[in-house]
RODO-2510 file (C-alpha; in nm, 4 decimals, decimal comma):
residues 184
     n   res          X          Y          Z
     1     m   -11,9473     2,3000     4,5327
     2     i   -11,5706     2,3226     4,6454
     3     l   -11,4012     1,9954     4,6060
     4     m   -11,0292     1,9132     4,6903
     5     k   -10,8989     1,9966     4,3364
     6     d   -11,0212     2,3413     4,3943
     7     i   -10,7818     2,4206     4,6984
     8     i   -10,4519     2,5229     4,5879
     9     r   -10,1341     2,3722     4,7259
    10     e    -9,8373     2,5162     4,9288
    11     d    -9,6192     2,5219     4,6126
    12     n    -9,8799     2,7805     4,4412
    13     p    -9,7369     3,1330     4,4891
    14     a   -10,0895     3,2948     4,5255
    15     l   -10,0516     3,1555     4,9025
    16     r    -9,7692     3,3712     4,9756
    17     e    -9,9550     3,6938     4,8504
    18     v   -10,1175     3,9475     5,0642
    19     a   -10,4816     3,9454     4,9957
    20     k   -10,6720     4,2454     4,9160
    21     e   -10,9143     4,4258     5,1177
    22     v   -11,3054     4,3582     4,9944
    23     p   -11,5154     4,6546     4,9258
    24     l   -11,8417     4,6824     5,1231
    25     p   -12,1322     4,6009     5,0599
    26     l   -12,0305     4,2783     4,9140
    27     t   -12,1057     4,1705     4,5736
    28     q   -12,3025     3,8915     4,5011
    29     e   -12,0146     3,7049     4,3768
    30     d   -11,8092     3,7476     4,7069
    31     i   -12,1394     3,6457     4,9125
    32     d   -12,1322     3,3359     4,6748
    33     i   -11,8074     3,2608     4,7397
    34     l   -11,8219     3,2976     5,1249
    35     n   -12,1206     3,0538     5,1139
    36     k   -11,9481     2,8083     4,9039
    37     m   -11,6729     2,8096     5,1659
    38     q   -11,8701     2,7743     5,4505
    39     e   -12,0477     2,4584     5,2663
    40     y   -11,7288     2,3027     5,2220
    41     l   -11,6407     2,2965     5,5854
    42     k   -11,9922     2,1955     5,6564
    43     n   -11,9430     1,9126     5,3971
    44     s   -11,6020     1,8156     5,5077
    45     q   -11,7225     1,7601     5,8468
    46     d   -12,0103     1,5243     5,7275
    47     p   -11,8537     1,1634     5,7222
    48     e   -12,0895     1,0487     5,4326
    49     i   -12,0449     1,3606     5,2100
    50     s   -11,6765     1,3785     5,2921
    51     e   -11,6036     1,0486     5,1813
    52     k   -11,8333     1,0502     4,8693
    53     y   -11,6619     1,3387     4,7363
    54     g   -11,3029     1,2831     4,8843
    55     l   -11,2947     1,6011     5,0931
    56     r   -11,0443     1,6361     5,3777
    57     a   -11,2169     1,7642     5,7069
    58     g   -11,1358     2,1403     5,7800
    59     v   -11,2688     2,3822     6,0325
    60     g   -11,1404     2,6854     5,8389
    61     l   -11,0976     2,7910     5,4627
    62     a   -10,9601     3,1198     5,3587
    63     a   -11,0421     3,2711     5,0233
    64     p   -10,6600     3,2688     4,8924
    65     q   -10,6777     2,8803     4,9262
    66     i   -10,9035     2,8694     4,6554
    67     n   -10,7064     3,1161     4,4688
    68     v   -10,9132     3,4148     4,5556
    69     l   -10,6993     3,6858     4,6639
    70     k   -10,9521     3,8672     4,8967
    71     r   -10,9775     3,9199     5,2826
    72     m   -11,2297     3,6751     5,3742
    73     f   -11,2303     3,3308     5,5542
    74     a   -11,4870     3,0989     5,6668
    75     v   -11,4546     2,8963     6,0119
    76     r   -11,6857     2,6147     6,1482
    77     l   -11,6055     2,4336     6,4782
    78     e   -11,7073     2,3801     6,8169
    79     d   -11,5096     2,4420     7,1451
    80     d   -11,4873     2,2056     7,4211
    81     n   -11,8164     2,3442     7,5624
    82     g   -12,0198     2,2647     7,2505
    83     k   -12,0314     2,6383     7,1603
    84     k   -12,0418     2,6740     6,7707
    85     y   -11,8273     2,9155     6,5798
    86     h   -11,9772     2,9509     6,2419
    87     y   -11,8316     3,2613     6,1018
    88     s   -11,7821     3,3874     5,7586
    89     l   -11,5584     3,7158     5,8024
    90     v   -11,4514     3,9594     5,5632
    91     n   -11,1746     4,2054     5,6181
    92     p   -11,1047     4,0660     5,9517
    93     k   -10,8210     4,2179     6,1871
    94     i   -10,6813     4,1347     6,5201
    95     i   -10,7559     4,4645     6,7603
    96     s   -10,6156     4,3027     7,0634
    97     h   -10,4259     4,0052     7,1769
    98     s   -10,2506     3,8273     7,4856
    99     v    -9,9070     3,8214     7,5491
   100     e    -9,9532     3,4671     7,6810
   101     k    -9,9014     3,1996     7,3938
   102     s   -10,0839     2,8672     7,3451
   103     y   -10,0284     2,5797     7,0667
   104     l   -10,2253     2,2749     6,9807
   105     t   -10,0508     1,9781     7,0957
   106     s   -10,1004     1,7664     6,8084
   107     g    -9,9646     2,0370     6,5893
   108     e   -10,1454     2,2324     6,3109
   109     g   -10,2582     2,1147     5,9565
   110     c   -10,3934     2,2798     5,6472
   111     l   -10,6152     2,1856     5,3461
   112     s   -10,3414     2,3171     5,1102
   113     v   -10,0458     2,1141     5,2880
   114     d   -10,0679     1,7608     5,1689
   115     r    -9,7997     1,6244     5,4118
   116     p    -9,7460     1,6016     5,7429
   117     v    -9,5450     1,8894     5,9360
   118     v    -9,4173     1,8238     6,2967
   119     g    -9,3693     2,1048     6,5409
   120     y    -9,5674     2,3559     6,7709
   121     v    -9,7370     2,6556     6,6080
   122     l    -9,7208     2,9229     6,9001
   123     r   -10,0321     3,1509     6,8814
   124     h   -10,1672     3,4339     7,1004
   125     a   -10,3817     3,2678     7,3761
   126     r   -10,6713     3,5015     7,3435
   127     i   -10,7480     3,7631     7,0675
   128     t   -11,0059     3,9923     6,9792
   129     i   -11,1071     4,0206     6,6101
   130     k   -11,3156     4,2465     6,4139
   131     g   -11,4591     4,2179     6,0881
   132     y   -11,7826     4,2070     5,8829
   133     d   -12,0297     3,9385     5,8388
   134     i   -12,1961     3,8352     5,4994
   135     n   -12,4523     4,1214     5,5260
   136     g   -12,1823     4,3810     5,5962
   137     n   -12,2541     4,4031     5,9711
   138     e   -11,9373     4,4684     6,1890
   139     i   -11,8424     4,1443     6,4397
   140     k   -11,6235     4,1694     6,7122
   141     l   -11,5535     3,8374     6,8825
   142     r   -11,3266     3,7581     7,1648
   143     l   -11,1652     3,4248     7,1424
   144     k   -10,9491     3,1577     7,3296
   145     d   -10,8413     2,8300     7,3050
   146     l   -10,8941     2,6407     6,9766
   147     p   -11,1100     2,9152     6,8036
   148     a   -10,8357     3,1519     6,8738
   149     i   -10,5857     2,9345     6,7146
   150     v   -10,8067     2,8530     6,3996
   151     f   -10,8983     3,2390     6,3407
   152     q   -10,5221     3,3130     6,3594
   153     h   -10,4367     3,0450     6,1202
   154     e   -10,6962     3,1700     5,8647
   155     l   -10,5986     3,5150     5,9194
   156     d   -10,2373     3,4323     5,8328
   157     h   -10,3792     3,3083     5,4878
   158     l   -10,4696     3,6510     5,4171
   159     n   -10,1223     3,7565     5,4748
   160     g    -9,9504     3,5077     5,2657
   161     v    -9,8376     3,3114     5,5890
   162     m    -9,8432     2,9345     5,6284
   163     f    -9,8629     2,7961     5,9665
   164     y    -9,5182     2,6198     5,9551
   165     d    -9,3498     2,9604     5,9100
   166     h    -9,4171     3,0007     6,2954
   167     i    -9,2312     2,6422     6,3640
   168     d    -8,8890     2,6918     6,5244
   169     e    -8,6556     2,4927     6,2689
   170     n    -8,4103     2,4267     6,5133
   171     n    -8,6346     2,3171     6,8058
   172     p    -8,9825     2,2258     6,6526
   173     f    -9,1266     2,1388     6,9895
   174     s    -8,9706     2,4185     7,1874
   175     v    -9,2374     2,5830     7,4225
   176     p    -9,2200     2,8963     7,6056
   177     e    -9,2374     2,8877     7,9614
   178     g    -9,6311     2,9711     8,0482
   179     a    -9,7656     2,8674     7,7122
   180     i   -10,1075     2,6990     7,7169
   181     p   -10,1298     2,3527     7,5574
   182     i   -10,4518     2,2712     7,3664
   183     e   -10,5425     1,9535     7,3199
   184     r   -10,7124     1,8374     7,0050
***
């Protein structure tokens, strides 16, 4: 079981490295890692389990955050319509995206960042992402709103990018015309 002590923090240089492509089919070790990452997210969203083990709630976790420099991540969230996004993706890539931007009005957080970071993180409002599931099947997802933001946040981790790298240092709450605010 992954605990908070297993999640590396922002001062760890591994979070700034580009993760390596994962050979398919997945090894049992890779499958186990993905299952443990998904289990962490599920447990962190359960009030009793998260309190018992001191877990911070998360909707996404990338392998580099547990010091595994492989291109894979897990997400677990629901959109405003109750649609579930429970995915473990391997070698994900954005294959298309909107020009239009969106941002979380509450800002973004990260399990690897223990401090509040203020400012808007501008993301593509809509993306199409392609990757592979735990069984090696190709998956293609069209995402918007919160799911699009979460998938982009996790994909950034695979490229050594932290969410606050996207915040305008001179004007952290600057919003381009037409950007879509996402309430969370």
